[in-house]
ZATI-655846 format. One record per residue: residue number from 0; chain; x, y, z of N, C-alpha, C, O in turn; residue in one letter. Coordinates in steps of 0.02 Angstrom, whole numbers, plus 32768, in hexadecimal, padded with zeros to 4 digits. Atoms other than C-alpha are relative to their C-alpha. Example, Ala and Ser with C-alpha at 12.3 -4.5 7.8 and 13.67 -1.06 7.14 Angstrom:
residues 2
- i | ch | neast | nnorth | nup | caeast | canorth | caup | ceast | cnorth | cup | oeast | onorth | oup | aa
- 0 | A | 802D | 7FC5 | 8000 | 8267 | 7F1F | 8186 | 802D | 803C | 8000 | 8061 | 803B | 8021 | A
- 1 | A | 7FD6 | 7FC5 | 7FFD | 82AC | 7FCB | 8165 | 7FD9 | 8037 | 8025 | 7FF2 | 806E | 802D | S
END
This chain:
residues 183
- i | ch | neast | nnorth | nup | caeast | canorth | caup | ceast | cnorth | cup | oeast | onorth | oup | aa
- 0 | A | 7FC8 | 7FF2 | 8015 | 8079 | 82CC | 8276 | 800C | 7FFB | 7FA9 | 802D | 801C | 7F81 | X
- 1 | A | 8014 | 8013 | 8055 | 8055 | 828D | 81C6 | 7FEB | 8041 | 7FFA | 8012 | 8071 | 7FFF | X
- 2 | A | 8026 | 7FB3 | 8013 | 7FD5 | 8322 | 81A2 | 8028 | 8032 | 8013 | 8011 | 8063 | 7FF5 | X
- 3 | A | 7FE3 | 7FCC | 7FC0 | 8051 | 839D | 821B | 802B | 8003 | 7FA3 | 8023 | 8033 | 7F7E | X
- 4 | A | 7FDA | 8005 | 8036 | 80BD | 8372 | 817D | 7FDF | 800F | 7FC3 | 7FFE | 8025 | 7F92 | X
- 5 | A | 8015 | 8001 | 805F | 804F | 8375 | 80DF | 800D | 803F | 7FDB | 8007 | 8038 | 7F9E | X
- 6 | A | 7FE5 | 7FCF | 802C | 8085 | 841B | 80A1 | 8032 | 800E | 7FC5 | 8036 | 8027 | 7F8D | X
- 7 | A | 7FB8 | 7FF9 | 801A | 8132 | 83FF | 8095 | 7FF5 | 7FB8 | 7FD0 | 800A | 7FB5 | 7F96 | X
- 8 | A | 8018 | 8049 | 8029 | 80F5 | 8346 | 8054 | 7FEF | 801F | 7FB2 | 8015 | 801A | 7F82 | X
- 9 | A | 8025 | 7FE7 | 8044 | 8081 | 839E | 7FBF | 802B | 8038 | 7FE5 | 801B | 8054 | 7FB0 | X
- 10 | A | 7FD3 | 7FDA | 803E | 810F | 840F | 7F8B | 8055 | 7FEF | 7FDB | 807E | 8004 | 7FB2 | X
- 11 | A | 7FC3 | 8038 | 8000 | 8194 | 8394 | 7F99 | 801A | 7FFD | 7FB1 | 7FEE | 7FEA | 7F8B | X
- 12 | A | 7FD2 | 7FF9 | 8050 | 820B | 83A3 | 7EE3 | 7FFE | 7FBE | 7FDA | 800A | 7FAF | 7F9F | X
- 13 | A | 7FD1 | 8053 | 7FF8 | 821D | 82E2 | 7F09 | 7FC8 | 7FDA | 8001 | 7F97 | 7FF1 | 801E | X
- 14 | A | 8039 | 802F | 7FE5 | 81A9 | 8255 | 7F0C | 8009 | 7FE2 | 8045 | 803D | 7FD1 | 8061 | X
- 15 | A | 8020 | 8002 | 7FB3 | 8159 | 8235 | 7FB1 | 7FF0 | 7FB6 | 800D | 7FC9 | 7FA2 | 7FE2 | X
- 16 | A | 8026 | 803A | 800A | 8134 | 817D | 7FE6 | 8004 | 8008 | 805B | 802E | 8019 | 8085 | X
- 17 | A | 8030 | 7FE8 | 7FC3 | 80BA | 8180 | 807D | 8005 | 7FB5 | 8016 | 7FF0 | 7F8E | 7FEB | X
- 18 | A | 8001 | 8054 | 8001 | 80DB | 80BF | 80D7 | 7FB6 | 800A | 8028 | 7F98 | 8040 | 8028 | X
- 19 | A | 8030 | 8029 | 7FE9 | 8047 | 805B | 813C | 7FB2 | 8032 | 7FF4 | 7F89 | 804A | 801C | X
- 20 | A | 8057 | 7FE5 | 8004 | 7FA8 | 80A8 | 80E7 | 800F | 804B | 8019 | 7FDC | 805C | 8038 | X
- 21 | A | 7FF2 | 7FCE | 7FD6 | 7FE4 | 8149 | 812B | 7FEC | 8010 | 8050 | 7FEC | 8048 | 806A | X
- 22 | A | 7FFC | 800C | 7FC2 | 7FC7 | 811E | 81D0 | 7FA7 | 8027 | 8020 | 7FA2 | 804C | 8050 | X
- 23 | A | 804E | 7FD3 | 8007 | 7F00 | 8164 | 81CF | 7FE8 | 7FE5 | 8029 | 7FAB | 7FE8 | 8021 | X
- 24 | A | 800F | 7FED | 7FBC | 7EEB | 8132 | 827F | 7FDA | 803E | 8022 | 7FF1 | 8077 | 802A | X
- 25 | A | 8031 | 7FD5 | 7FE6 | 7E60 | 8188 | 82CA | 7FDA | 8030 | 7FD2 | 7FBB | 8064 | 7FDE | X
- 26 | A | 8021 | 7FD1 | 802F | 7E23 | 81CD | 8240 | 7FCA | 7FD6 | 7FB1 | 7FEB | 7FC7 | 7F80 | X
- 27 | A | 8043 | 800D | 8029 | 7D8D | 8191 | 81C8 | 8012 | 800C | 7FC0 | 803A | 7FF2 | 7FE6 | X
- 28 | A | 8004 | 7FF2 | 8041 | 7DAB | 81BA | 8102 | 7FBC | 803D | 7FEE | 7FB1 | 805D | 7FBB | X
- 29 | A | 802A | 7FC2 | 8019 | 7D18 | 8233 | 8118 | 8010 | 803B | 8042 | 7FED | 806D | 8044 | X
- 30 | A | 7FDB | 7FB1 | 7FE0 | 7D73 | 82B7 | 81A0 | 8016 | 8005 | 7FD8 | 8023 | 7FE5 | 7FA5 | X
- 31 | A | 7FD2 | 7FCD | 800D | 7DC7 | 8344 | 8193 | 804F | 7FEB | 8003 | 807D | 8002 | 7FE2 | X
- 32 | A | 7FBF | 803B | 7FE8 | 7E58 | 82C9 | 81DB | 801C | 7FD8 | 7FAA | 8049 | 7FDD | 7F81 | X
- 33 | A | 7FFD | 8040 | 8038 | 7E43 | 8241 | 8157 | 8000 | 8028 | 7FC4 | 802F | 8020 | 7F9D | X
- 34 | A | 7FED | 7FD3 | 8044 | 7E1F | 82C7 | 80C8 | 802C | 801D | 7FE2 | 8037 | 8022 | 7FA6 | X
- 35 | A | 7FB7 | 7FEC | 7FFF | 7EB7 | 8312 | 80E2 | 802B | 7FDA | 7FDC | 8050 | 7FE8 | 7FAC | X
- 36 | A | 7FB7 | 8033 | 8017 | 7F1A | 8266 | 80D8 | 8000 | 7FF7 | 7FA5 | 8028 | 7FF5 | 7F77 | X
- 37 | A | 8023 | 8018 | 805E | 7EB0 | 8242 | 8029 | 801C | 8035 | 7FD9 | 8044 | 8022 | 7FAE | X
- 38 | A | 7FFC | 7FB8 | 8023 | 7EC7 | 82EE | 7FE3 | 804F | 7FFF | 7FDC | 8065 | 8002 | 7FA2 | X
- 39 | A | 7FB3 | 8013 | 8008 | 7F89 | 82D5 | 800D | 8010 | 7FC3 | 7FB9 | 8035 | 7FD3 | 7F8B | X
- 40 | A | 7FFC | 8020 | 8019 | 7F76 | 822E | 7FB0 | 7FFF | 7FF2 | 7FC3 | 801C | 7FCA | 7FA0 | X
- 41 | A | 801B | 7FDE | 804D | 7F27 | 8275 | 7F1C | 8045 | 8015 | 7FD8 | 8050 | 800C | 7F9C | X
- 42 | A | 7FC0 | 7FCD | 8027 | 7FCD | 82D3 | 7EF2 | 8023 | 7FD0 | 7FC2 | 803D | 7F99 | 7FCA | X
- 43 | A | 7FBC | 800D | 8037 | 8030 | 82AD | 7E54 | 8048 | 7FE3 | 800F | 806E | 7FCF | 7FE3 | X
- 44 | A | 7FA6 | 8005 | 7FED | 80DC | 828A | 7EA9 | 7FF6 | 7FC8 | 803A | 802A | 7FB2 | 8051 | X
- 45 | A | 7FFE | 7FFE | 7FAF | 809C | 823B | 7F4C | 7FD6 | 7F9E | 7FFA | 7F9F | 7F88 | 7FE9 | X
- 46 | A | 8044 | 803B | 8008 | 8082 | 8179 | 7F5C | 7FFC | 7FE5 | 8037 | 8014 | 7FFF | 8069 | X
- 47 | A | 801B | 8031 | 7FAE | 8048 | 80FB | 7FE7 | 8012 | 7FBB | 800B | 7FFA | 7F93 | 7FE2 | X
- 48 | A | 7FEA | 803A | 800A | 8093 | 8064 | 8014 | 7FBC | 7FEA | 8026 | 7FB0 | 8011 | 8053 | X
- 49 | A | 8023 | 8022 | 7FE5 | 7FF6 | 7FF1 | 804D | 801F | 7FBE | 8028 | 801F | 7F86 | 800D | X
- 50 | A | 7FE9 | 8021 | 7FD6 | 8047 | 7F98 | 80E2 | 7FF5 | 8001 | 8057 | 7FF0 | 802F | 807F | X
- 51 | A | 8001 | 7FFF | 7FA2 | 803B | 7F6E | 819A | 7FB1 | 801C | 8007 | 7FB3 | 8058 | 8015 | X
- 52 | A | 8038 | 7FF7 | 7FDA | 7F76 | 7F7C | 81C2 | 8004 | 8017 | 8047 | 7FEB | 8048 | 8062 | X
- 53 | A | 8019 | 8009 | 7FB6 | 7F94 | 7F48 | 8275 | 801D | 8053 | 7FFD | 7FEB | 806F | 8013 | X
- 54 | A | 7FE3 | 7FD5 | 7FE5 | 7FF7 | 7FF3 | 8282 | 7FDE | 8051 | 7FF3 | 7FF8 | 8089 | 7FF8 | X
- 55 | A | 8020 | 7FC5 | 7FF5 | 7F5E | 8062 | 8267 | 7FBD | 7FD1 | 8019 | 7F8E | 7FD0 | 7FF3 | X
- 56 | A | 8036 | 8023 | 7FF4 | 7EE0 | 7FEE | 82C2 | 8011 | 7FEF | 8040 | 804B | 7FE5 | 8054 | X
- 57 | A | 7FED | 8020 | 7FAE | 7EC0 | 7FB9 | 8380 | 8020 | 7FC8 | 7FF1 | 8058 | 7FC6 | 8009 | X
- 58 | A | 7FEC | 8032 | 8003 | 7EE3 | 7F1C | 834E | 805C | 7FFD | 7FF6 | 8077 | 801B | 7FC8 | X
- 59 | A | 7FC1 | 7FF6 | 8011 | 7FA3 | 7EFC | 8362 | 8010 | 7FB7 | 7FBC | 8041 | 7FBF | 7F97 | X
- 60 | A | 7FFC | 801C | 8012 | 7F93 | 7E61 | 8304 | 7FD4 | 7FF9 | 7F9D | 7FD6 | 7FC7 | 7F79 | X
- 61 | A | 8017 | 8008 | 8016 | 7F28 | 7EA4 | 8276 | 8020 | 7FE1 | 7FB8 | 8053 | 7FF6 | 7F9C | X
- 62 | A | 7FE9 | 7FF4 | 8068 | 7F42 | 7E6D | 81BA | 7FCA | 8012 | 7FDB | 7FCC | 8021 | 7F9F | X
- 63 | A | 803F | 7FE3 | 8045 | 7EA6 | 7E9B | 816A | 800D | 804E | 7FFD | 801A | 805E | 8037 | X
- 64 | A | 8010 | 7FAE | 8006 | 7EA4 | 7F64 | 8144 | 7FBD | 7FFA | 7FF9 | 7F9C | 7FC9 | 7FE9 | X
- 65 | A | 8040 | 7FE3 | 7FD6 | 7E08 | 7FCA | 817A | 800F | 8016 | 7FA2 | 8037 | 8036 | 7F80 | X
- 66 | A | 8012 | 8008 | 8048 | 7DAB | 7F9B | 80C6 | 7FF4 | 804E | 7FD8 | 8010 | 805B | 7FA3 | X
- 67 | A | 800B | 7FC7 | 8012 | 7D60 | 8057 | 80B5 | 8053 | 804D | 7FEF | 805F | 8080 | 7FD0 | X
- 68 | A | 7FB8 | 7FD9 | 8010 | 7E19 | 809D | 80C4 | 801E | 7FEE | 7FCD | 803D | 8013 | 7FA6 | X
- 69 | A | 7FD5 | 8015 | 804B | 7E59 | 802D | 8044 | 7FED | 8028 | 7FD0 | 8008 | 8053 | 7FAC | X
- 70 | A | 8022 | 7FDF | 804A | 7DC5 | 804D | 7FD7 | 8014 | 8052 | 7FE1 | 8021 | 8063 | 7FA7 | X
- 71 | A | 7FE6 | 7FB5 | 8023 | 7DEE | 8122 | 7FEA | 804F | 800C | 7FF5 | 805E | 8043 | 7FDF | X
- 72 | A | 7FC0 | 8003 | 8018 | 7EAA | 8100 | 7FD1 | 800A | 7FF4 | 7FC5 | 8035 | 8012 | 7FA5 | X
- 73 | A | 8005 | 8020 | 804E | 7E86 | 80A3 | 7F2F | 7FE0 | 8031 | 7FE3 | 7FEB | 8046 | 7FAA | X
- 74 | A | 802C | 7FC4 | 803D | 7E16 | 8122 | 7EF6 | 8035 | 8047 | 8003 | 8039 | 806C | 7FD2 | X
- 75 | A | 7FE4 | 7FC7 | 8002 | 7E87 | 81AB | 7F2B | 805F | 7FEB | 7FD6 | 808D | 8012 | 7FC6 | X
- 76 | A | 7FBD | 801C | 801C | 7F27 | 8155 | 7EE3 | 8031 | 7FC5 | 7FE0 | 806A | 7FAE | 7FE3 | X
- 77 | A | 7FFA | 8059 | 800B | 7F08 | 80B8 | 7E8F | 8046 | 7FF9 | 7FD3 | 805A | 7FBF | 7FCC | X
- 78 | A | 7FC7 | 8011 | 801C | 7FA4 | 80C8 | 7E2D | 8041 | 8023 | 800D | 806E | 802E | 7FE5 | X
- 79 | A | 7FB1 | 7FFB | 7FEC | 802F | 80FE | 7E90 | 7FE5 | 7FCF | 805F | 7FF0 | 7FE7 | 8096 | X
- 80 | A | 7FFD | 802B | 7FC6 | 8004 | 807B | 7F1F | 8023 | 7FB6 | 7FEC | 801A | 7F94 | 7FBA | X
- 81 | A | 7FE1 | 8042 | 7FFB | 807A | 7FE1 | 7F53 | 8005 | 7FE5 | 8040 | 8011 | 7FFB | 8078 | X
- 82 | A | 801D | 8020 | 7FBA | 8052 | 7F58 | 7FB9 | 8043 | 7FCE | 8011 | 8067 | 7FAE | 7FEC | X
- 83 | A | 7FC9 | 800A | 7FDD | 80CC | 7F25 | 8034 | 7FF2 | 7FD9 | 804B | 7FD5 | 7FF3 | 807A | X
- 84 | A | 8021 | 801C | 7FC5 | 80BE | 7E90 | 80BB | 802C | 801B | 804D | 801F | 7FFE | 8082 | X
- 85 | A | 7FDB | 7FD0 | 7FD5 | 8136 | 7F06 | 8133 | 8019 | 7FCA | 8027 | 801C | 7FD5 | 8063 | X
- 86 | A | 7FCF | 8033 | 7FDA | 8196 | 7E5A | 8169 | 8037 | 8021 | 8018 | 8043 | 8057 | 7FFC | X
- 87 | A | 802D | 801A | 7FB3 | 81C3 | 7E51 | 81F9 | 7FF3 | 8032 | 8022 | 800F | 8068 | 802D | X
- 88 | A | 8031 | 7FCA | 7FD4 | 8145 | 7E96 | 825E | 8013 | 8009 | 8046 | 8006 | 7FEE | 807C | X
- 89 | A | 7FE3 | 7FC4 | 7FC5 | 8190 | 7EFE | 82CD | 7FE0 | 7FFA | 8042 | 7FA8 | 7FE0 | 8040 | X
- 90 | A | 803C | 800C | 7FD7 | 814F | 7F04 | 8386 | 7FE3 | 8040 | 800E | 8007 | 8070 | 8003 | X
- 91 | A | 801A | 7FC9 | 8016 | 80DB | 7F86 | 8395 | 8030 | 8045 | 803D | 803F | 8041 | 8079 | X
- 92 | A | 7FEE | 7FAF | 7FD9 | 8122 | 8042 | 83D5 | 800E | 8002 | 8040 | 803F | 801F | 8057 | X
- 93 | A | 8014 | 7FF0 | 7FAA | 80EB | 8032 | 848E | 802F | 7FC9 | 801D | 804C | 7FD9 | 8051 | X
- 94 | A | 7FEA | 802F | 7FF1 | 813A | 7F9A | 84A7 | 8052 | 7FFC | 7FEA | 8071 | 7FC9 | 7FFA | X
- 95 | A | 7FB5 | 7FF1 | 8009 | 81F5 | 7FCF | 846A | 8035 | 802A | 803C | 8048 | 8065 | 803F | X
- 96 | A | 7FD8 | 7FCF | 7FD2 | 825A | 8003 | 84EE | 8059 | 8016 | 7FE6 | 8075 | 8041 | 8008 | X
- 97 | A | 7FC2 | 800D | 8003 | 8311 | 7FF2 | 849E | 8016 | 7FE0 | 7FF2 | 7FF1 | 7FB0 | 7FE8 | X
- 98 | A | 7FF4 | 802B | 800D | 8381 | 7F95 | 8471 | 8007 | 7FCF | 8039 | 800D | 7F93 | 802D | X
- 99 | A | 7FDF | 8020 | 7FCF | 83AA | 7F60 | 8524 | 7FCA | 7FB3 | 800F | 7FE5 | 7F8C | 8037 | X
- 100 | A | 802D | 8019 | 7FFC | 8307 | 7EE5 | 851F | 7FD3 | 7FE1 | 7FC7 | 7F9E | 7FFA | 7FB6 | X
- 101 | A | 8030 | 8022 | 8032 | 82BF | 7E76 | 849F | 7FDA | 7FF1 | 7FE7 | 7FD4 | 7FB3 | 7FE8 | X
- 102 | A | 804A | 800A | 7FF1 | 822B | 7E76 | 8479 | 7FDD | 7FD5 | 7FA4 | 7FF3 | 7FE4 | 7F6D | X
- 103 | A | 8011 | 8029 | 802A | 81C7 | 7DF5 | 83FD | 7FE6 | 8035 | 7FBD | 7FD9 | 8071 | 7FB8 | X
- 104 | A | 802A | 7FD9 | 8049 | 8184 | 7E1C | 8349 | 7FC3 | 7FFA | 801A | 7FB1 | 7FEA | 8053 | X
- 105 | A | 804D | 800C | 8000 | 80D6 | 7E1D | 8327 | 7FF6 | 7FB6 | 7FDC | 800A | 7FA6 | 7FA4 | X
- 106 | A | 8007 | 8037 | 802B | 80A3 | 7D75 | 8304 | 7FCF | 7FEB | 7FC2 | 7FA3 | 7FC9 | 7FDC | X
- 107 | A | 801F | 7FDD | 8042 | 804C | 7D87 | 8256 | 8025 | 7FC3 | 7FCE | 8060 | 7FBC | 7FBD | X
- 108 | A | 7FED | 8031 | 8050 | 8054 | 7CF9 | 81C8 | 800D | 802C | 7FC5 | 8004 | 8069 | 7FCA | X
- 109 | A | 8007 | 7FD4 | 801E | 8072 | 7D30 | 812F | 7FB6 | 7FF4 | 7FCF | 7F9D | 801F | 7FAC | X
- 110 | A | 8018 | 8018 | 8025 | 8001 | 7CE1 | 80DE | 7FAE | 801D | 8005 | 7F84 | 8015 | 7FD8 | X
- 111 | A | 8037 | 7FEE | 7FE2 | 7F6A | 7D3D | 8155 | 800C | 8055 | 7FE9 | 7FDA | 8078 | 7FDD | X
- 112 | A | 7FDF | 7FD7 | 800B | 7FCE | 7DD1 | 812E | 7FD4 | 8025 | 7FA6 | 7FAF | 8054 | 7F97 | X
- 113 | A | 8021 | 7FF7 | 8045 | 7FA6 | 7DC1 | 8067 | 7FB7 | 7FF5 | 7FFF | 7F97 | 8022 | 7FE5 | X
- 114 | A | 8042 | 8004 | 7FF0 | 7EF9 | 7D7E | 808F | 7FC6 | 802D | 8013 | 7F8C | 8033 | 8001 | X
- 115 | A | 8033 | 7FA8 | 7FD5 | 7EB7 | 7E22 | 80FB | 7FFD | 800F | 7FAD | 7FD2 | 7FFC | 7F85 | X
- 116 | A | 7FE9 | 7FCE | 8030 | 7F01 | 7E85 | 806D | 7FCC | 8014 | 7FC3 | 7FBA | 804B | 7FAC | X
- 117 | A | 800E | 8006 | 8036 | 7EA6 | 7E2E | 7FE3 | 7FBC | 7FFB | 8019 | 7F9B | 8016 | 7FED | X
- 118 | A | 804A | 7FFD | 7FDC | 7DF5 | 7E1B | 8049 | 8009 | 8060 | 8011 | 7FCF | 8071 | 801E | X
- 119 | A | 8020 | 7FC6 | 7FE0 | 7DED | 7EC9 | 807C | 7FF9 | 8040 | 7FA9 | 7FDB | 8075 | 7FA1 | X
- 120 | A | 7FEF | 7FCB | 8033 | 7E27 | 7F11 | 7FBD | 7FA0 | 7FF9 | 7FDC | 7F79 | 7FCD | 7FED | X
- 121 | A | 8054 | 7FD4 | 801B | 7D67 | 7F61 | 7F57 | 7FFD | 7FAB | 7FC6 | 802D | 7F8B | 7FB1 | X
- 122 | A | 8004 | 8051 | 8016 | 7D2F | 7EB3 | 7F00 | 8016 | 8012 | 7FA3 | 8001 | 7FE3 | 7F81 | X
- 123 | A | 7FEB | 800F | 804D | 7D72 | 7EDB | 7E38 | 804A | 8017 | 8010 | 8072 | 800B | 7FE2 | X
- 124 | A | 7FBA | 8006 | 7FFF | 7E1C | 7F0B | 7E82 | 8019 | 7FBA | 8016 | 8049 | 7F9C | 7FFD | X
- 125 | A | 8008 | 8041 | 7FE3 | 7E06 | 7E6E | 7EEA | 8004 | 7FC5 | 7FD9 | 801B | 7F90 | 7FEF | X
- 126 | A | 800A | 802A | 803D | 7DDF | 7E15 | 7E37 | 8049 | 800D | 7FE1 | 8074 | 7FE1 | 7FDA | X
- 127 | A | 7FB9 | 800F | 801D | 7E77 | 7E5D | 7DE7 | 8044 | 8008 | 8027 | 807A | 801F | 8013 | X
- 128 | A | 7FC4 | 802E | 7FD6 | 7EEB | 7E24 | 7E66 | 8009 | 7FCF | 8003 | 803D | 7FB1 | 800D | X
- 129 | A | 7FED | 8050 | 7FF3 | 7EBE | 7D88 | 7E69 | 8017 | 7FFA | 7FB5 | 804D | 7FDE | 7FB0 | X
- 130 | A | 7FF7 | 8019 | 8043 | 7EC1 | 7D7E | 7D9C | 803D | 8013 | 7FEC | 804C | 7FF8 | 7FB6 | X
- 131 | A | 7FD6 | 800C | 7FE4 | 7F6F | 7DC2 | 7DCA | 8039 | 7FE2 | 7FF7 | 806C | 7FE4 | 7FD4 | X
- 132 | A | 7FDC | 8039 | 7FD3 | 7FA3 | 7D38 | 7E39 | 7FF9 | 7FD7 | 7FCB | 802A | 7FB4 | 7FBE | X
- 133 | A | 800B | 805D | 8017 | 7F59 | 7CAD | 7DC5 | 801C | 8022 | 7FB8 | 801D | 7FF0 | 7F96 | X
- 134 | A | 7FCA | 7FE1 | 803A | 7FB9 | 7D10 | 7D28 | 8029 | 7FE4 | 8003 | 8038 | 7FBE | 7FD5 | X
- 135 | A | 7FA3 | 8012 | 7FE2 | 8066 | 7CEB | 7D84 | 8009 | 7FC3 | 8023 | 803E | 7FAF | 803B | X
- 136 | A | 8004 | 8042 | 7FEF | 8012 | 7C41 | 7DBB | 802F | 7FF4 | 804E | 8066 | 7FD9 | 804E | X
- 137 | A | 7FE9 | 7FD3 | 7FDF | 8037 | 7C7B | 7E67 | 7FC4 | 7FD6 | 8019 | 7F9A | 7FC2 | 7FF2 | X
- 138 | A | 8024 | 8027 | 7FFB | 7FD4 | 7C1A | 7EDA | 7FD1 | 803D | 8059 | 7FE8 | 8033 | 8091 | X
- 139 | A | 801A | 7FCB | 7FDC | 7F67 | 7CAD | 7F51 | 802D | 800F | 8030 | 8060 | 802E | 8020 | X
- 140 | A | 7FD1 | 8019 | 7FD6 | 7FB8 | 7C91 | 7FEA | 8019 | 7FE0 | 8016 | 8049 | 7FF4 | 8038 | X
- 141 | A | 7FD6 | 8041 | 7FF2 | 7FEE | 7BF2 | 8009 | 8031 | 7FF0 | 7FF3 | 8057 | 7FC3 | 8005 | X
- 142 | A | 7F90 | 8010 | 8013 | 8091 | 7C06 | 7FBC | 801C | 8048 | 7FFC | 8058 | 804E | 7FEE | X
- 143 | A | 7FD9 | 7FD4 | 7FF8 | 80AC | 7CB7 | 7FCA | 802C | 800C | 802B | 805A | 8031 | 8018 | X
- 144 | A | 7FBC | 7FF3 | 7FE6 | 811E | 7CB9 | 8050 | 8033 | 7FFD | 7FFE | 8058 | 8020 | 7FDC | X
- 145 | A | 7FB0 | 8008 | 800D | 81B8 | 7C6D | 8077 | 801F | 7FE4 | 7FDA | 8052 | 7FCC | 7FF3 | X
- 146 | A | 7FC6 | 8024 | 8037 | 820E | 7C26 | 7FF5 | 8005 | 8039 | 7FC5 | 7FDC | 8059 | 7FA3 | X
- 147 | A | 7FF0 | 7FCF | 8031 | 8277 | 7C89 | 7F90 | 7FDA | 7FF7 | 7FB7 | 7FD0 | 802C | 7F9A | X
- 148 | A | 801D | 8008 | 8050 | 8222 | 7C47 | 7EDC | 7FBF | 8022 | 800C | 7FB7 | 8041 | 7FD7 | X
- 149 | A | 802A | 7FE2 | 7FF4 | 817D | 7C95 | 7F20 | 7FFE | 805B | 8003 | 7FD7 | 8083 | 7FE8 | X
- 150 | A | 7FE4 | 7FBA | 800C | 81DA | 7D42 | 7F4A | 7FFA | 800C | 7FBC | 7FCF | 802E | 7FA0 | X
- 151 | A | 7FE6 | 8001 | 805B | 8211 | 7D35 | 7E97 | 7FB8 | 802D | 7FE1 | 7FA4 | 8063 | 7FCC | X
- 152 | A | 804F | 8004 | 8023 | 8169 | 7D15 | 7E69 | 7FDC | 804B | 800D | 7FC3 | 806B | 7FDF | X
- 153 | A | 8035 | 7FB6 | 7FD2 | 810F | 7DBB | 7EDA | 801A | 803C | 7FD7 | 7FFB | 8069 | 7FBA | X
- 154 | A | 7FD5 | 7FC4 | 8020 | 81A7 | 7E25 | 7E99 | 7FFF | 8004 | 7FBE | 8022 | 802F | 7FA3 | X
- 155 | A | 800D | 8014 | 803E | 817D | 7DF7 | 7DFF | 7FDA | 8019 | 7FEB | 7FE7 | 8044 | 7FC1 | X
- 156 | A | 8032 | 7FCF | 7FE4 | 80D2 | 7E2F | 7E1B | 7FF6 | 8046 | 8001 | 7FCA | 8066 | 7FE4 | X
- 157 | A | 8001 | 7FC3 | 7FEC | 80F9 | 7EC7 | 7E58 | 801A | 8017 | 7FC9 | 7FF1 | 801D | 7F9B | X
- 158 | A | 7FD9 | 7FF6 | 8046 | 8177 | 7EF8 | 7DCD | 7FE6 | 8008 | 7FCE | 7FF9 | 803B | 7FB1 | X
- 159 | A | 802A | 8004 | 8022 | 80FD | 7ED1 | 7D54 | 7FB9 | 8042 | 800D | 7FA4 | 8065 | 7FDF | X
- 160 | A | 803B | 7FED | 7FF9 | 806A | 7F28 | 7D98 | 8021 | 803E | 7FF8 | 8009 | 8053 | 7FC3 | X
- 161 | A | 7FC6 | 7FD6 | 8001 | 80EA | 7FB6 | 7DA2 | 7FF9 | 8021 | 7FC9 | 7FDC | 8055 | 7FB8 | X
- 162 | A | 7FEC | 7FFC | 804B | 8119 | 7FB0 | 7D04 | 7FB6 | 8028 | 7FCC | 7FAC | 8060 | 7FB5 | X
- 163 | A | 8040 | 7FE7 | 8015 | 806A | 7FB4 | 7CBC | 7FDD | 8038 | 8005 | 7FC3 | 804E | 7FD2 | X
- 164 | A | 8026 | 7FBC | 7FDF | 8019 | 804F | 7D1E | 802A | 8033 | 7FEA | 8015 | 8065 | 7FCC | X
- 165 | A | 7FC7 | 7FC1 | 8038 | 80CA | 80B3 | 7CE3 | 7FF7 | 8011 | 7FBA | 7FF4 | 8049 | 7FA0 | X
- 166 | A | 800E | 7FFC | 804D | 80AD | 8085 | 7C32 | 7FBB | 8020 | 7FE5 | 7FB8 | 803E | 7FB0 | X
- 167 | A | 8044 | 7FE4 | 7FEA | 7FE8 | 80B8 | 7C5A | 800B | 8032 | 7FF1 | 800B | 8051 | 7FBC | X
- 168 | A | 7FFD | 7F9E | 7FEB | 8001 | 8157 | 7C90 | 802D | 8012 | 7FE0 | 802B | 804F | 7FE0 | X
- 169 | A | 7FCD | 7FBE | 8037 | 8091 | 8196 | 7C16 | 7FDA | 8002 | 7FB8 | 7FDE | 8031 | 7F91 | X
- 170 | A | 8027 | 800A | 8036 | 8016 | 8142 | 7B8C | 7FB2 | 8058 | 8012 | 7F9D | 8088 | 7FF2 | X
- 171 | A | 8020 | 7FDC | 7FD4 | 7F9F | 81A7 | 7BFE | 8004 | 8053 | 7FD6 | 7FDA | 8073 | 7FB6 | X
- 172 | A | 7FDE | 7FBF | 7FED | 800A | 8245 | 7BF9 | 8006 | 801D | 7FC2 | 8003 | 805A | 7FC3 | X
- 173 | A | 7FDD | 8001 | 8039 | 803B | 8241 | 7B3E | 7FB0 | 8019 | 7FDE | 7FAC | 8053 | 7FC9 | X
- 174 | A | 804F | 7FF9 | 8033 | 7F6B | 823C | 7AE4 | 7FF0 | 8035 | 803A | 7FB3 | 8039 | 8040 | X
- 175 | A | 8034 | 7FBF | 7FDA | 7F48 | 82DD | 7B71 | 801C | 8038 | 7FD5 | 7FF4 | 8066 | 7FCB | X
- 176 | A | 7FEC | 7FEB | 800C | 7FC4 | 8331 | 7B16 | 7FED | 8032 | 7FC1 | 7FC9 | 8011 | 7F9C | X
- 177 | A | 8006 | 7FDE | 8051 | 7FB1 | 83AC | 7A76 | 8022 | 7FE0 | 7FD5 | 805C | 7FCE | 7FE0 | X
- 178 | A | 7FDF | 8019 | 8036 | 7FD6 | 8368 | 79E2 | 8047 | 801D | 7FE7 | 8065 | 7FFB | 7FBE | X
- 179 | A | 7FD0 | 7FF7 | 8012 | 806E | 83D1 | 79CF | 8030 | 8007 | 803A | 806B | 8012 | 802D | X
- 180 | A | 7FC8 | 8018 | 7FC3 | 80C7 | 83BC | 7A71 | 8010 | 7FA3 | 7FEB | 8049 | 7F90 | 7FDF | X
- 181 | A | 7FF4 | 8046 | 8012 | 80C6 | 8302 | 7A49 | 803A | 7FFE | 7FC6 | 8060 | 7FCF | 7FC2 | X
- 182 | A | 7FC9 | 8002 | 804E | 8138 | 831C | 79AA | 8030 | 802D | 8017 | 8060 | 803C | 7FF3 | X
END
C-alpha cells in the first residue's frame, strides 16, 4: 500500500513521516520493492519512524529489527530517522475484530525493544548511540522504561539529536551555497 502511494508521497509539498520502518515485509533491501521504498526514504522531505519491528516480521513480538533493513534505511535517511518504542504494543491486526472483544496487547518489555534496536544497529551507529546514552547518564536499557524521569531523559536525547542534526544539515546547506547567495 505504501509503495502504491509513493508517487504522491514523493511529490508532497509537506514533510512526510513513514511509520514502522516503512512496513518492508515481503521485501529485501535489494529487490525491486525494497529499492523503491529506500528511494522514497532517500527524498529530503521524507522521514521514517523506526518503531514496531514486529509489524514487518513473522514474529509478533520481535523486538529486534532486521539488521539489513535497518542499515539500508540508515544509509538512505540517517538524518531523517526517529526512533520510537511504539508503546502500547497493540495486538496484531488479524486479531483485532472491533471493540466488542478485548484483545490483549503484545507482551513486550521496553528494555527488550531498546536492546533489540541497539543490537541491530550497524557498529558505528551503535557506538554513537551508546555514547549519547552514556553522555546523558542513562542506563542503556535497564532504566529507559517506565519511570517518568527516564522518559524525560530519553526525550532529551531525542531532542538533542534532532537539534544537532538540523544544525549540521543547515550548516552543510549554507556552505554549499555560492558566496553571493549567503550574503
